[in-house]
VEXLUMPA-452907 format. One line per 3 residues: number of its first residue (from 1); their letters; for each residue x, y, z of C-alpha. Coordinates in nm, 4 decimals. Layout:
BEGIN
NUM = a = X Y Z ~ ...
// end
This chain:
BEGIN
1 = mrt = 1.0471 0.5515 1.9664 ~ 1.1416 0.2670 1.7335 ~ 1.2272 0.4034 1.3890
4 = aaf = 1.3004 0.2275 1.0609 ~ 1.4067 0.3686 0.7259 ~ 1.3222 0.2200 0.3876
7 = lyp = 1.6069 0.1124 0.1598 ~ 1.6611 -0.0733 -0.1667 ~ 1.9401 -0.3301 -0.1921
10 = wdv = 2.1132 -0.1158 -0.4561 ~ 2.1466 0.1650 -0.1994 ~ 2.3874 -0.0587 -0.0048
13 = vgd = 2.5405 -0.3062 -0.2496 ~ 2.8564 -0.1513 -0.3951 ~ 2.8679 0.1335 -0.1429
16 = paa = 3.0903 0.0354 0.1511 ~ 2.9917 0.3477 0.3453 ~ 2.6131 0.3122 0.3147
19 = aer = 2.5381 0.1020 0.6223 ~ 2.7582 0.3007 0.8600 ~ 2.6223 0.6280 0.7218
22 = lag = 2.2686 0.5176 0.7989 ~ 2.3593 0.3930 1.1449 ~ 2.5257 0.7280 1.2105
25 = lgv = 2.1899 0.9023 1.1685 ~ 2.0508 0.7082 1.4621 ~ 1.8471 0.4635 1.2536
28 = rqv = 1.8543 0.1188 1.4143 ~ 1.6192 -0.0657 1.1797 ~ 1.5778 -0.0855 0.8021
31 = sla = 1.2889 -0.2060 0.5878 ~ 1.4880 -0.3542 0.2994 ~ 1.3156 -0.4407 -0.0284
34 = say = 1.3251 -0.8122 -0.1051 ~ 1.0472 -0.8076 -0.3680 ~ 0.9692 -0.4795 -0.5414
37 = hst = 0.7891 -0.3355 -0.8421 ~ 0.9512 -0.1631 -1.1394 ~ 1.0935 0.1798 -1.0691
40 = ral = 1.3542 0.4376 -1.1659 ~ 1.5420 0.5526 -0.8587 ~ 1.7951 0.8206 -0.7736
43 = tpr = 2.1030 0.7184 -0.5736 ~ 2.2563 1.0518 -0.4669 ~ 2.5579 0.9124 -0.2793
46 = hph = 2.6454 0.5830 -0.4460 ~ 3.0086 0.5729 -0.5665 ~ 2.9256 0.3908 -0.8916
49 = hri = 2.5862 0.5171 -1.0166 ~ 2.3265 0.7915 -0.9819 ~ 2.0221 0.6286 -1.1442
52 = vta = 1.9002 0.2713 -1.1087 ~ 1.6346 0.1509 -1.3512 ~ 1.4547 -0.1549 -1.2212
55 = rha = 1.2888 -0.2552 -1.5477 ~ 1.0296 -0.4879 -1.3996 ~ 0.9009 -0.6244 -1.0705
58 = avy = 1.1573 -0.8638 -0.9288 ~ 1.2917 -1.0414 -0.6238 ~ 1.6327 -0.9487 -0.4875
61 = ypp = 1.7346 -1.2969 -0.3778 ~ 1.7578 -1.6321 -0.5584 ~ 1.4060 -1.7844 -0.5593
64 = dpa = 1.3763 -2.1486 -0.4570 ~ 1.3276 -2.3596 -0.7752 ~ 1.1412 -2.6293 -0.5825
67 = rwa = 0.8851 -2.3803 -0.4496 ~ 0.8034 -2.2522 -0.7966 ~ 0.8301 -2.5715 -1.0025
70 = gre = 0.5230 -2.6227 -1.2185 ~ 0.3684 -2.2840 -1.1358 ~ 0.2516 -2.0595 -1.4168
73 = lrp = 0.2984 -1.7442 -1.2084 ~ 0.6397 -1.7094 -1.0519 ~ 0.8724 -1.4268 -0.9440
76 = yvq = 1.1165 -1.2621 -1.1820 ~ 1.4835 -1.2226 -1.0987 ~ 1.6709 -0.8988 -1.1450
79 = dwt = 2.0015 -0.8142 -1.3171 ~ 2.0535 -0.4453 -1.2325 ~ 2.2054 -0.4940 -0.8868
82 = agp = 2.5272 -0.6941 -0.8597 ~ 2.5314 -1.0452 -0.7187 ~ 2.2872 -1.3353 -0.7059
85 = daf = 2.1538 -1.2310 -0.3624 ~ 2.1468 -0.8521 -0.3432 ~ 1.9107 -0.8592 -0.0455
88 = gaa = 2.1404 -1.0920 0.1454 ~ 2.4505 -0.8856 0.0728 ~ 2.2791 -0.5627 0.1819
91 = ara = 2.1326 -0.7289 0.4918 ~ 2.4736 -0.8529 0.6028 ~ 2.6313 -0.5100 0.5602
94 = lad = 2.3535 -0.3461 0.7607 ~ 2.3738 -0.6070 1.0372 ~ 2.7496 -0.5550 1.0609
97 = agv = 2.6783 -0.1848 1.1227 ~ 2.4342 -0.2697 1.4026 ~ 2.1171 -0.2108 1.2002
100 = evh = 1.8312 -0.4603 1.2319 ~ 1.6850 -0.5712 0.8981 ~ 1.3202 -0.6384 0.8161
103 = swv = 1.2123 -0.7429 0.4677 ~ 0.9890 -0.5150 0.2595 ~ 0.7714 -0.7207 0.0263
106 = vla = 0.5537 -0.5765 -0.2515 ~ 0.2830 -0.8252 -0.3493 ~ -0.0129 -0.7357 -0.5768
109 = hns = 0.1705 -0.4825 -0.7947 ~ 0.3562 -0.6319 -1.0888 ~ 0.3372 -0.4901 -1.4412
112 = rlg = 0.5490 -0.7597 -1.6060 ~ 0.3357 -1.0370 -1.4604 ~ 0.0233 -0.8655 -1.5913
115 = aeh = 0.1717 -0.8095 -1.9354 ~ 0.2720 -1.1743 -1.9678 ~ -0.0458 -1.3132 -1.8075
118 = pta = -0.3261 -1.0787 -1.9168 ~ -0.6050 -1.3010 -1.7834 ~ -0.4679 -1.2614 -1.4299
121 = vvr = -0.5247 -0.8864 -1.3927 ~ -0.7970 -0.6448 -1.2893 ~ -1.0301 -0.5464 -1.5735
124 = nay = -1.2460 -0.2406 -1.5256 ~ -1.6101 -0.1942 -1.6226 ~ -1.5063 -0.0919 -1.9750
127 = gdp = -1.3031 -0.4099 -2.0246 ~ -0.9655 -0.2337 -1.9966 ~ -0.6905 -0.4433 -1.8327
130 = ypw = -0.4619 -0.3043 -1.5634 ~ -0.1384 -0.4977 -1.6166 ~ 0.0134 -0.3568 -1.2969
133 = apc = -0.2726 -0.4923 -1.0817 ~ -0.3063 -0.8713 -1.0426 ~ -0.6647 -0.9589 -0.9464
136 = iar = -0.6454 -1.0920 -0.5908 ~ -0.9730 -1.2836 -0.6263 ~ -0.8235 -1.5214 -0.8816
139 = pev = -0.6995 -1.8537 -0.7369 ~ -0.3769 -1.8579 -0.9382 ~ -0.2929 -1.5038 -0.8281
142 = ray = -0.3652 -1.5769 -0.4637 ~ -0.1476 -1.8887 -0.4708 ~ 0.1371 -1.6878 -0.6242
145 = lva = 0.1057 -1.4014 -0.3758 ~ 0.0948 -1.6281 -0.0719 ~ 0.4003 -1.8246 -0.1880
148 = laa = 0.5841 -1.5004 -0.2664 ~ 0.4980 -1.3545 0.0736 ~ 0.6440 -1.6528 0.2573
151 = eaa = 0.9615 -1.6700 0.0502 ~ 1.0380 -1.2993 0.0161 ~ 0.9572 -1.2172 0.3782
154 = vrp = 1.1582 -1.4847 0.5536 ~ 1.5067 -1.4171 0.4249 ~ 1.8295 -1.4933 0.6124
157 = gar = 1.9063 -1.2001 0.8396 ~ 1.5503 -1.0606 0.8466 ~ 1.3874 -1.0184 1.1891
160 = gse = 1.0455 -0.9244 1.0572 ~ 0.8598 -0.8233 0.7435 ~ 0.6327 -0.5552 0.6028
163 = les = 0.3848 -0.6589 0.3342 ~ 0.2897 -0.3847 0.0891 ~ 0.0052 -0.4081 -0.1654
166 = cgw = -0.1463 -0.6991 0.0254 ~ -0.4940 -0.6337 -0.1087 ~ -0.6636 -0.4767 -0.4089
169 = ygl = -0.4682 -0.2608 -0.6504 ~ -0.6620 -0.0358 -0.8864 ~ -0.6494 0.2519 -1.1318
172 = ahl = -0.4027 0.4740 -0.9477 ~ -0.0490 0.3914 -1.0530 ~ 0.2695 0.5937 -1.0971
175 = hah = 0.3013 0.4874 -1.4583 ~ 0.5684 0.5928 -1.7083 ~ 0.4537 0.9010 -1.8998
178 = dki = 0.1137 0.8824 -1.7309 ~ -0.1565 1.0805 -1.9117 ~ -0.4795 1.0031 -1.7264
181 = ggv = -0.5136 1.3330 -1.5412 ~ -0.7268 1.5091 -1.8018 ~ -1.0453 1.4353 -1.6064
184 = pls = -1.0298 1.4834 -1.2291 ~ -1.1152 1.1611 -1.0443 ~ -1.2437 1.1747 -0.6883
187 = gaa = -1.1959 0.8921 -0.4433 ~ -1.5324 0.7416 -0.5374 ~ -1.4543 0.7649 -0.9086
190 = qyl = -1.1139 0.6047 -0.8493 ~ -1.2897 0.3206 -0.6701 ~ -1.5415 0.2637 -0.9491
193 = msv = -1.2617 0.2625 -1.2056 ~ -1.0794 0.0032 -0.9920 ~ -1.3628 -0.2494 -0.9627
196 = cfc = -1.2686 -0.5730 -1.1365 ~ -1.4866 -0.7546 -1.3918 ~ -1.2571 -1.0424 -1.4798
199 = svc = -1.4247 -1.3807 -1.5195 ~ -1.3639 -1.4808 -1.1565 ~ -1.5015 -1.1554 -1.0142
202 = ahg = -1.7978 -1.1622 -1.2519 ~ -1.8855 -1.5115 -1.1297 ~ -1.8468 -1.3971 -0.7692
205 = yge = -2.0894 -1.1083 -0.8122 ~ -2.3435 -1.3467 -0.9588 ~ -2.3101 -1.5844 -0.6640
208 = lgi = -2.3831 -1.2952 -0.4289 ~ -2.7019 -1.2107 -0.6138 ~ -2.6275 -0.9505 -0.8803
211 = paa = -2.5466 -1.0327 -1.2448 ~ -2.2076 -0.8964 -1.3430 ~ -2.3537 -0.7396 -1.6575
214 = elr = -2.6015 -0.5449 -1.4451 ~ -2.3303 -0.4251 -1.2085 ~ -2.0986 -0.3344 -1.4948
217 = aav = -2.3750 -0.1276 -1.6574 ~ -2.4380 0.0523 -1.3283 ~ -2.0705 0.1461 -1.2974
220 = vra = -2.0580 0.2739 -1.6565 ~ -2.3767 0.4798 -1.6028 ~ -2.2372 0.6294 -1.2844
223 = mep = -1.9135 0.7299 -1.4544 ~ -2.0596 0.8658 -1.7764 ~ -2.1453 1.2207 -1.6533
226 = lwt = -1.7853 1.2616 -1.5391 ~ -1.6461 1.2103 -1.8897 ~ -1.8716 1.4810 -2.0353
229 = adp = -1.8450 1.7358 -1.7528 ~ -1.6386 2.0537 -1.7572 ~ -1.3618 1.9960 -1.5012
232 = ggp = -1.3066 2.3708 -1.4746 ~ -1.6648 2.4639 -1.3942 ~ -2.0037 2.3388 -1.2747
235 = erg = -2.1043 1.9871 -1.3772 ~ -2.3299 1.9966 -1.6832 ~ -2.6670 1.8283 -1.6564
238 = vpg = -2.6361 1.7334 -1.2887 ~ -2.9212 1.8792 -1.0814 ~ -2.7924 2.0458 -0.7689
241 = gse = -2.4299 2.0266 -0.8759 ~ -2.1778 1.7797 -0.7439 ~ -1.8495 1.7456 -0.5667
244 = rgl = -1.5472 1.7719 -0.7952 ~ -1.5186 1.4403 -0.9752 ~ -1.8400 1.2953 -0.8282
247 = pgv = -2.1138 1.3251 -1.0898 ~ -2.4631 1.3206 -0.9486 ~ -2.3630 1.3380 -0.5825
250 = psg = -2.4943 1.6417 -0.3953 ~ -2.2257 1.8746 -0.2714 ~ -2.1636 1.9275 0.0973
253 = pep = -1.8988 1.9174 0.3672 ~ -1.6693 1.6174 0.3836 ~ -1.7806 1.3726 0.6536
256 = dkg = -1.4135 1.2920 0.7182 ~ -1.1033 1.5025 0.7213 ~ -0.7956 1.3922 0.5337
259 = pgg = -0.7226 1.3137 0.1694 ~ -1.0447 1.2303 -0.0105 ~ -1.2576 1.1896 0.3003
262 = rrg = -1.2870 0.8153 0.3538 ~ -1.6465 0.8072 0.4743 ~ -1.7462 1.0551 0.2070
265 = ewa = -1.5967 0.8342 -0.0618 ~ -1.8047 0.5338 0.0306 ~ -2.1233 0.7400 0.0720
268 = ave = -2.0645 0.8678 -0.2806 ~ -2.0218 0.5142 -0.4173 ~ -2.3528 0.4128 -0.2574
271 = all = -2.5233 0.7208 -0.3998 ~ -2.3949 0.6424 -0.7470 ~ -2.4671 0.2679 -0.7561
274 = gae = -2.7393 0.2276 -0.4975 ~ -2.6830 0.0907 -0.1497 ~ -2.7638 -0.2732 -0.2299
277 = pag = -2.5448 -0.3153 -0.5418 ~ -2.2632 -0.1254 -0.3708 ~ -2.2942 -0.3506 -0.0661
280 = llr = -2.2784 -0.6701 -0.2718 ~ -1.9793 -0.5405 -0.4617 ~ -1.8133 -0.4453 -0.1362
283 = awr = -1.8846 -0.7852 0.0205 ~ -1.7033 -0.9667 -0.2621 ~ -1.4016 -0.7378 -0.2629
286 = dra = -1.3684 -0.7202 0.1155 ~ -1.3825 -1.0988 0.1437 ~ -1.1093 -1.1382 -0.1183
289 = art = -0.8847 -0.8869 0.0583 ~ -0.9408 -1.0233 0.4093 ~ -0.8767 -1.3840 0.3142
292 = lqr = -0.5642 -1.2952 0.1169 ~ -0.4270 -1.0948 0.4085 ~ -0.4945 -1.3743 0.6574
295 = tav = -0.3457 -1.6422 0.4335 ~ -0.0364 -1.4413 0.3437 ~ 0.0397 -1.3579 0.7059
298 = rav = -0.0154 -1.7202 0.8072 ~ 0.2241 -1.8374 0.5365 ~ 0.4912 -1.5964 0.6604
301 = rda = 0.4457 -1.7087 1.0202 ~ 0.4667 -2.0745 0.9217 ~ 0.7987 -2.0088 0.7453
304 = aad = 0.9491 -1.7894 1.0178 ~ 1.0947 -1.8425 1.3615 ~ 0.9136 -1.7294 1.6749
307 = gfr = 0.9232 -1.3555 1.7310 ~ 0.9210 -1.2661 1.3612 ~ 0.7028 -0.9545 1.3267
310 = vll = 0.4598 -0.9215 1.0364 ~ 0.3123 -0.5789 0.9543 ~ 0.0878 -0.4687 0.6690
313 = had = 0.1040 -0.1396 0.4828 ~ -0.2582 -0.0398 0.5248 ~ -0.5382 0.2127 0.5014
316 = paa = -0.8224 0.2184 0.7568 ~ -1.0881 0.2431 0.4832 ~ -1.1391 -0.1124 0.3583
319 = hrc = -1.2570 0.0047 0.0143 ~ -0.9293 0.1763 -0.0738 ~ -0.6829 0.0250 -0.3231
322 = gan = -0.3094 0.0528 -0.3705 ~ 0.0190 0.0108 -0.1904 ~ -0.1561 0.0835 0.1391
325 = agv = -0.4380 -0.1615 0.0857 ~ -0.7664 -0.1148 0.2692 ~ -0.8128 -0.3427 0.5689
328 = dlv = -1.0851 -0.4472 0.8099 ~ -0.9400 -0.3089 1.1323 ~ -1.0520 -0.5787 1.3742
331 = dll = -0.9928 -0.8689 1.1361 ~ -0.6389 -0.7475 1.0658 ~ -0.5446 -0.7520 1.4308
334 = aha = -0.6422 -1.1143 1.4635 ~ -0.3482 -1.2247 1.2507 ~ -0.0926 -0.9445 1.1930
337 = dgv = 0.1306 -0.7670 1.4443 ~ 0.0249 -0.4238 1.3288 ~ 0.0265 -0.1722 1.0477
340 = vlp = 0.2385 0.0799 0.8616 ~ 0.0231 0.3830 0.7778 ~ 0.0814 0.6654 0.5253
343 = ctg = 0.1195 0.9776 0.7412 ~ 0.2761 1.2360 0.5106 ~ 0.0722 1.5540 0.4956
346 = daa = -0.0840 1.7873 0.7486 ~ -0.2194 1.7072 1.0931 ~ -0.5646 1.6247 0.9594
349 = ara = -0.4201 1.3761 0.7111 ~ -0.2290 1.1984 0.9878 ~ -0.5330 1.1894 1.2129
352 = avl = -0.7485 1.0421 0.9363 ~ -0.5325 0.7316 0.9128 ~ -0.4065 0.6973 1.2704
355 = epf = -0.7192 0.7522 1.4785 ~ -0.9179 0.4535 1.3466 ~ -0.6323 0.2244 1.4536
358 = tgr = -0.5242 0.3883 1.7766 ~ -0.8642 0.4927 1.9064 ~ -1.1326 0.2287 1.9193
361 = prg = -1.1524 0.0499 1.5824 ~ -1.4990 -0.0229 1.4522 ~ -1.6218 -0.3780 1.4664
364 = aga = -1.5952 -0.6238 1.1790 ~ -1.8359 -0.5504 0.8992 ~ -1.8342 -0.1753 0.9574
367 = gpd = -1.5850 -0.1030 0.6815 ~ -1.7919 0.1562 0.4899 ~ -1.7746 0.3893 0.7896
370 = aga = -1.4010 0.3591 0.8498 ~ -1.2891 0.6730 1.0267 ~ -1.6196 0.7258 1.2087
373 = aps = -1.6619 0.7132 1.5864 ~ -1.5475 0.3682 1.6960 ~ -1.7931 0.1113 1.8276
376 = aea = -1.8017 0.0208 2.1954 ~ -1.7600 -0.3521 2.1283 ~ -1.4233 -0.2846 1.9624
379 = aav = -1.2957 -0.0648 2.2441 ~ -1.0822 -0.3377 2.3964 ~ -0.8937 -0.4142 2.0752
382 = avp = -0.5349 -0.2923 2.0899 ~ -0.2919 -0.2622 1.8010 ~ 0.0530 -0.3951 1.8968
385 = tva = 0.2337 -0.1802 1.6373 ~ 0.1168 0.1342 1.4610 ~ 0.4003 0.2713 1.2497
388 = anl = 0.3542 0.6207 1.1090 ~ 0.5193 0.6392 0.7654 ~ 0.6591 0.9889 0.7081
391 = tvv = 0.8213 1.0956 0.3802 ~ 1.1608 1.2565 0.4391 ~ 1.2505 1.3332 0.0762
394 = sgm = 1.1829 1.7031 0.0148 ~ 1.1629 1.6569 -0.3615 ~ 0.8874 1.3962 -0.3169
397 = ggs = 0.6669 1.6108 -0.0947 ~ 0.8296 1.5145 0.2330 ~ 0.9256 1.7451 0.5165
400 = prt = 1.2398 1.6221 0.6927 ~ 1.2881 1.9548 0.8672 ~ 0.9581 1.9174 1.0539
403 = laa = 1.0160 1.5491 1.1284 ~ 1.0481 1.5975 1.5043 ~ 0.7186 1.7869 1.5260
406 = daa = 0.5405 1.5516 1.2879 ~ 0.6635 1.2493 1.4816 ~ 0.5476 1.4027 1.8094
409 = haa = 0.2051 1.4657 1.6589 ~ 0.1852 1.1084 1.5301 ~ 0.2825 0.9793 1.8726
412 = slg = 0.0112 1.1925 2.0342 ~ -0.2376 1.0161 1.8053 ~ -0.1133 0.6771 1.9215
415 = ate = 0.1621 0.5876 1.6765 ~ 0.4108 0.3539 1.8430 ~ 0.6826 0.3563 1.5762
418 = lrl = 0.8079 0.5617 1.2802 ~ 0.8929 0.4683 0.9226 ~ 1.1013 0.7048 0.7127
421 = yha = 1.0541 0.7023 0.3355 ~ 1.3166 0.6856 0.1944 ~ 1.6776 0.6941 0.3192
424 = gla = 1.8257 0.5945 -0.0171 ~ 1.6371 0.8586 -0.2154 ~ 1.6955 1.1511 0.0202
427 = sdg = 1.9558 1.4218 -0.0400 ~ 2.2427 1.4821 0.1987 ~ 2.0587 1.7850 0.3364
430 = dla = 1.7431 1.5839 0.3959 ~ 1.9398 1.3095 0.5729 ~ 2.1157 1.5646 0.7923
433 = avg = 1.7755 1.6998 0.8963 ~ 1.6598 1.3441 0.9699 ~ 1.9623 1.2841 1.1903
436 = dal = 1.8962 1.6077 1.3829 ~ 1.5321 1.5118 1.4330 ~ 1.6092 1.1608 1.5526
439 = rei = 1.8546 1.2942 1.8075 ~ 1.5955 1.5469 1.9259 ~ 1.3197 1.2921 1.9803
442 = gcg = 1.5407 1.0063 2.0950 ~ 1.4439 0.7594 1.8248 ~ 1.6320 0.4439 1.7590
// end
């Protein structure tokens, strides 16, 4: 079973033993970050440092001046990893150790870009900007993301690419000193707080038949009972009660298993806004995501040689935001080679993301019911690559010591490959467990 581990360039650059150590585990492929968001990362084995602070989103190669000349939005370079081409240096070391390199490209997640270009970001129904979340409906953002995808994906030494955050980003964000957990937010509430009301999106809603002011007011009304409810007890003033974090939505069993219940989330959004406004909102956002995904993949293919694989980090529910952006299952398969899916958690969590891709994906336009029984007309659609992404860092909620069993379960659900997050962050004990598991299941 083909297996790749995630790495940052700084995990390899300056550590002569890094590439051989990884190859010794049985890993034959690496997803190496070429464009990545800000982070603070542990490097448990590096001979020269233990903490790397990537202060802002950046590319780990020298961007082409001609490509970016005259553009307002352009990538930032980094100065915390040695050398002008940290990606290239790491890729060469890995190739010398017999490890195939694929680029790992983060797109619509960039706090510095949002801080310096505040008109380019998602603005919620209250007018609050999300600097970390460029609005993918805006022409200048789309042009930047497509150009970045092509350049950051097709680097010397890369045999393929994985595009992360290729879609809507929203409220959820691992932010420094985050303090937004005082009110529990369900999946539906997260979605409503992620809807964008920038000038471009507002105009788009109007073109589809609903004034932005009317839609904004509906979102604010739907959210208001949540802010005044008692998170530790029954919702106040909501007849019949409600699911935790879903004001005004009758309680009941989750229609889907897995984190948040994907079908249940969208049913809750429709109950809160009304089916027609929710549908118009969904139509605008789905169209923006689908067209960005198609265009970005096309740009990568145009820049790459034949045989270059392009995967998207994805979620089967098209309404979801974040690193694993929601996708239309059938539309995705018309242009990408497959998906990388978040599979950390229990068996139900893995099934919730794998089955819609590896069973019979629903037909185009059926996004609100992602995870439901697949339609007959989509039965013939096959996904070339379904990579199950399993966290192998114990301190980050991963379970490297059950990797063999978890991988077998993912394979039984139709996963064709594995991704291991994250070889650079894992402890020696976690990596030893990974090596044992890979030998047991014959991955490579």
